[in-house]
C-alpha positions in Angstrom: 8.0 -6.8 -11.0 9.4 -7.9 -8.5 9.5 -12.0 -8.4 11.0 -13.4 -4.8 11.3 -17.0 -4.9 11.3 -18.1 -8.3 8.8 -20.3 -9.1 7.0 -20.3 -11.9 7.7 -22.8 -14.5 8.8 -20.8 -17.7 10.7 -22.0 -20.8 12.0 -18.3 -21.1 14.3 -18.8 -18.2 17.5 -20.0 -19.3 18.5 -20.5 -15.5 15.4 -22.8 -14.9 16.1 -24.6 -18.0 20.1 -25.7 -17.3 18.5 -26.6 -13.9 16.4 -28.8 -15.7 19.0 -30.3 -17.8 20.6 -31.1 -14.8 17.6 -32.6 -12.8 17.4 -34.7 -15.8 21.1 -36.3 -16.0 21.0 -36.8 -12.4 17.6 -38.6 -12.5 19.4 -40.9 -15.0 22.3 -41.5 -13.4 20.4 -42.8 -10.3 18.3 -45.0 -12.5 21.7 -46.8 -13.6 22.2 -47.9 -10.2 18.6 -48.7 -9.0 15.8 -46.7 -8.8 14.9 -43.3 -9.2 13.7 -41.7 -6.2 10.1 -39.3 -6.7 9.1 -36.3 -5.7 6.9 -33.3 -6.9 7.9 -29.8 -7.7 6.1 -27.4 -5.4 5.7 -23.0 -5.4 7.9 -22.4 -2.0 6.0 -20.6 1.2 6.4 -17.1 1.2 7.1 -16.9 -3.1 6.0 -13.2 -4.5 5.4 -11.1 -7.1 4.1 -7.9 -7.6 2.9 -5.0 -10.5 1.7 -1.5 -10.2 1.2 -1.5 -13.7 -1.6 -3.6 -14.6 -4.1 -2.1 -16.9 -7.4 -4.2 -16.4 -8.5 -6.1 -14.2 -6.8 -9.7 -13.7 -10.2 -11.2 -12.4 -13.0 -12.5 -14.2 -16.2 -9.8 -14.6 -18.3 -12.1 -12.6 -17.4 -14.3 -9.7 -17.1 -14.7 -6.0 -13.5 -12.8 -5.8 -14.9 -10.0 -6.8 -16.0 -7.0 -4.3 -19.2 -5.7 -4.9 -20.6 -2.0 -4.5 -18.5 -0.3 -1.9 -17.5 -2.9 0.4 -13.8 -3.0 -1.0 -13.3 1.4 -0.7 -11.3 3.2 1.6 -11.5 6.9 1.2 -9.4 10.0 3.1 -8.7 12.7 3.1 -5.7 12.5 0.7 -6.4 8.7 -0.4 -9.0 6.6 -2.6 -8.7 2.7 -3.6 -11.1 0.4 -4.1 -10.3 -3.5 -3.7 -11.1 -5.1 -7.1 -10.8 -8.4 -5.9 -9.2 -11.5 -3.8 -8.3 -15.1 -4.6 -7.5 -17.9 -3.2 -6.5 -21.0 -5.4 -3.7 -23.9 -5.8 -3.8 -23.0 -9.7 -4.9 -20.4 -12.2 -8.8 -20.6 -12.4 -10.4 -19.8 -15.6 -11.0 -16.6 -16.5 -7.9 -15.1 -15.0 -6.0 -12.7 -16.7 -2.5 -13.5 -15.0 -1.0 -13.3 -18.4 -0.5 -8.9 -17.1 1.7 -10.2 -13.9 3.2 -13.1 -15.4 3.9 -12.8 -18.6 2.3 -15.0 -21.5 2.9 -18.7 -21.2 4.3 -19.5 -17.6 2.9 -22.0 -15.4 3.1 -21.8 -11.8 4.0 -24.9 -9.6 1.5 -26.0 -6.9 2.4 -24.8 -3.5 3.3 -26.6 -0.5 0.2 -28.3 1.3 -1.2 -26.5 3.5 -0.4 -23.5 1.5 -2.1 -21.3 -1.8 -1.5 -18.7 -3.9 -3.4 -15.5 -3.0 -3.8 -12.8 -5.2 -5.0 -9.1 -4.7 -5.9 -6.4 -7.0 -6.6 -2.8 -6.4 -9.2 -1.5 -8.6 -7.3 0.4 -12.0 -10.3 3.2 -11.6 -11.3 3.5 -7.7 -14.3 5.7 -8.7 -13.7 7.9 -6.0 -11.4 10.7 -5.4 -9.3 12.1 -2.4 -10.5 15.9 -1.6 -6.8 16.9 -1.2 -3.0 16.4 -2.4 -0.4 15.2 0.0 2.1 17.8 1.2 5.4 17.6 2.9 4.8 17.1 6.6 1.5 15.3 6.4 0.9 11.7 7.1 -0.1 9.4 5.1 1.1 5.4 5.3 -0.3 2.3 4.6 0.2 -1.7 5.3 -0.9 -4.6 3.2 -0.9 -7.7 5.2 -1.5 -11.7 3.3 -0.7 -13.9 5.6 3.5 -13.2 7.1 4.1 -11.2 3.9 3.9 -7.5 4.1 4.4 -4.1 1.6 4.5 -0.9 3.5 3.7 2.6 2.0 5.2 5.3 3.3 3.3 8.7 2.0 1.1 6.8 -0.2 -1.1 4.0 -0.9 -1.5 1.1 -3.2 -1.5 2.4 -6.5 -4.7 2.1 -9.1 -4.8 -1.4 -10.6 -1.9 -2.8 -8.4 -1.7 -6.3 -8.2 -0.2 -8.6 -5.4 0.4 -12.5 -5.4 2.3 -14.6 -2.9 1.9 -18.1 -1.3 0.5 -17.9 1.7 -1.0 -20.3 4.6 -4.5 -21.2 3.7 -6.7 -18.9 4.7 -4.6 -16.8 5.6 -5.8 -13.1 7.0 -5.5 -10.4 4.2 -6.1 -6.9 5.3 -5.3 -3.2 4.6 -5.0 -0.3 6.7 -4.1 2.8 5.7 -3.5 5.9 8.8 -3.9 9.1 7.4 -3.5 12.4 8.7 -3.3 10.4 12.2 -6.5 8.5 11.2 -7.1 4.4 10.9 -9.0 2.7 8.1 -9.2 -0.9 7.4 -10.5 -3.3 5.8 -10.4 -7.0 6.6 -10.5 -8.9 2.9 -11.4 -12.2 3.9 -14.1 -10.8 6.2 -15.1 -8.3 3.7 -15.4 -6.0 6.7 -14.0 -2.1 6.9 -13.4 -0.2 10.2 -12.3 3.6 11.2 -14.1 4.8 8.5 -14.5 8.8 8.3 -18.2 8.1 6.9 -19.5 11.5 5.3 -16.4 10.8 2.5 -18.6 7.8 1.9 -21.8 9.7 1.6 -22.6 11.8 -0.9 -22.0 13.0 -4.7 -20.7 17.0 -3.6 -19.3 18.4 -0.5 -20.2 22.6 -2.2 -23.9 23.9 -3.2 -24.5 27.4 -3.9 -28.3 28.5 -4.0 -29.8 30.5 -6.0 -29.9 33.9 -5.4 -32.9 35.5 -2.8 -34.0 38.8 -3.6 -36.7 41.5 -2.2 -36.7 45.0 -1.3 -38.5 46.8 1.5 -39.5 50.6 2.5 -39.0 52.0 5.7 -40.8 54.3 7.8 -41.9 56.4 10.9 -42.3 59.6 12.5 -41.4 61.5 15.3 -43.8 65.0 15.8 -44.2 66.6 13.2 -41.3 65.0 11.2 -41.4 61.8 8.7 -38.4 59.8 8.0 -38.8 57.2 5.0 -36.8 55.3 2.3 -38.3 53.4 -0.5 -36.6 50.5 -2.2 -34.0 49.0 -0.3 -33.0 45.8 -2.6 -30.9 43.0 -1.0 -29.7 40.3 -3.3 -27.4 37.2 -2.0 -26.6 34.0 -2.3 -25.7 30.6 -0.2 -22.8 28.8 -0.3 -23.0 25.3 1.9 -20.3 23.1 2.3 -20.0 20.0 4.2 -16.4 19.4 5.9 -14.5 16.7 7.2 -10.6 18.0 6.8 -8.9 21.7 6.6 -5.7 21.9 5.6 -3.4 23.4 8.1 -5.9 22.5 10.3 -6.8 18.9 10.4 -10.0 17.1 11.3 -12.6 19.4 11.8 -15.7 16.5 12.8 -15.7 13.4 14.3 -15.8 10.5 12.0 -19.4 9.6 11.9 -20.3 13.8 12.0 -19.5 16.7 9.5 -19.1 20.3 9.8 -21.8 22.6 7.8 -20.5 26.0 7.0 -23.1 27.9 5.6 -21.6 31.5 3.9 -23.5 34.1 3.0 -23.2 37.8 2.1 -25.1 41.2 3.4 -25.3 44.8 2.5 -24.8 46.1 6.6 -24.8 50.1 5.5 -25.2 52.1 2.6 -26.5 56.0 1.6 -26.4 56.6 5.6 -28.7 54.0 6.8 -27.8 50.1 8.7 -29.5 46.9 8.3 -28.3 45.5 10.9 -29.3 41.3 10.9 -28.5 39.1 13.3 -27.4 35.6 11.2 -28.6 33.1 13.7 -32.2 35.1 13.6 -32.6 35.8 9.8 -31.6 31.8 9.4 -32.7 28.9 10.5 -31.4 25.9 9.6 -33.3 22.6 9.6 -32.2 18.8 8.9 -33.4 15.1 9.1 -33.1 15.6 13.4 -35.3 18.9 13.1 -33.9 22.5 13.6 -29.6 22.8 14.2 -27.7 25.3 16.3 -24.7 26.6 14.6 -21.4 26.0 16.6 -19.8 29.1 15.7 -20.9 32.6 14.1 -18.2 34.7 12.7 -18.4 37.6 10.2 -16.1 39.8 8.2 -16.5 43.1 6.8 -15.6 44.5 3.3 -15.6 48.9 3.5 -17.0 50.1 0.0 -17.3 53.7 -0.6 -20.3 54.3 1.3 -21.1 51.4 3.4 -20.3 48.1 4.1 -20.6 44.4 2.9 -20.7 41.8 5.5 -20.1 38.1 5.2 -21.4 35.8 7.6 -20.5 32.1 8.4 -22.2 30.0 10.4 -20.9 26.5 11.4 -23.5 23.3 12.4 -22.1 20.2 13.6 -24.1 17.8 11.5 -24.3 13.7 10.9 -22.2 12.2 8.5 -25.4 10.6 6.9 -27.0 14.0 6.6 -27.3 15.5 3.3 -30.1 17.2 3.0 -31.4 20.3 4.5 -33.7 23.1 4.6 -32.9 27.0 5.2 -35.1 29.7 5.4 -34.1 33.3 5.4 -35.9 36.3 6.9 -34.2 39.4 7.3 -36.1 41.7 9.9 -36.4 45.1 10.7 -35.5 47.4 11.6 -33.1 49.7 9.9 -31.3 52.3 11.6 -30.3 56.3 11.1 -27.5 56.9 12.8 -26.7 60.7 12.3 -30.2 61.2 12.7 -31.0 58.5 15.8 -33.7 56.9 13.8 -35.3 53.7 13.8 -37.0 52.7 10.6 -39.5 49.8 10.6 -39.7 48.0 7.4 -42.2 46.5 5.1 -42.3 44.3 2.4 -40.1 41.6 3.7 -40.3 38.2 3.3 -39.1 34.8 4.1 -37.2 32.6 1.5 -37.7 28.6 1.6 -34.5 27.3 0.6 -34.0 23.7 -0.1 -30.2 21.9 0.1 -29.4 18.5 -1.5 -25.4 16.9 -1.1 -27.0 13.9 -2.9 
């Protein structure tokens, strides 16, 4: 707790008690010679007291001081915070628990004319979590302003539950600005507006979906002259991992503030027992979202060499709106299957389409 320009009327402070005794003595001395001067003791402009160790909300459970829903929420790659409440007053209103900030039985003198107490508290529980932790070299900074008063944070943001109380001009601007990996998000606490939001971080309840397994078996057959070639019961089983990303460590932001990157990863038995089933992932997998079918912006694969074949893992990337949360996948691996040693191509039967729904809600 760090007070500045002490102003509370508190019997616990010996210096204030001594000052009051001296002031009374001075008043008696003046009265003996004539009429004593009169005046009002005010809390001077700029008086400030803060604490980041308040465990509860100091504002009433209901009232206009509280921020509703997500209007006080800011989330970035490395931080998450929520404005709990903002209030301005000349004397402490009913229902406020400022003893958590000021201590018991402390009263505040009213501010000077044209000024008011302004209180800002951040929620003890933001209700959201930062996707990543801050590492050395990563930029995270914040600035809280109430009129002419300013608090700067380097490598952090205001702590959960933190309270800031100051004497500022009436209706002075109140703002918070957070810079996270060179992207700035801000909230105007007077207007209750937010700007620069990384929108995907405010939509959906999860960033990773693992689908159920898709399974099937196919047969292959062909004939050349008097020779017949076939295989029975090529079984496949695969699962799709779908993620919505906006930031990657060591890479940075991978999507614009109003977009997200959709990644789909799945494995495929590319070859085994001398046969090779090579699929084109963009042909085998069709993806659609709220605006229709999607076109991959990048396609890649990694091969794992097994003893008698290759397991291939595909990754496809798509650029999607930040508000898109539901997607449909259609997976239909088609033939033929090749027999490289014999130079034979075998059409398949039993192939099918798998319909898969993915939701990040």
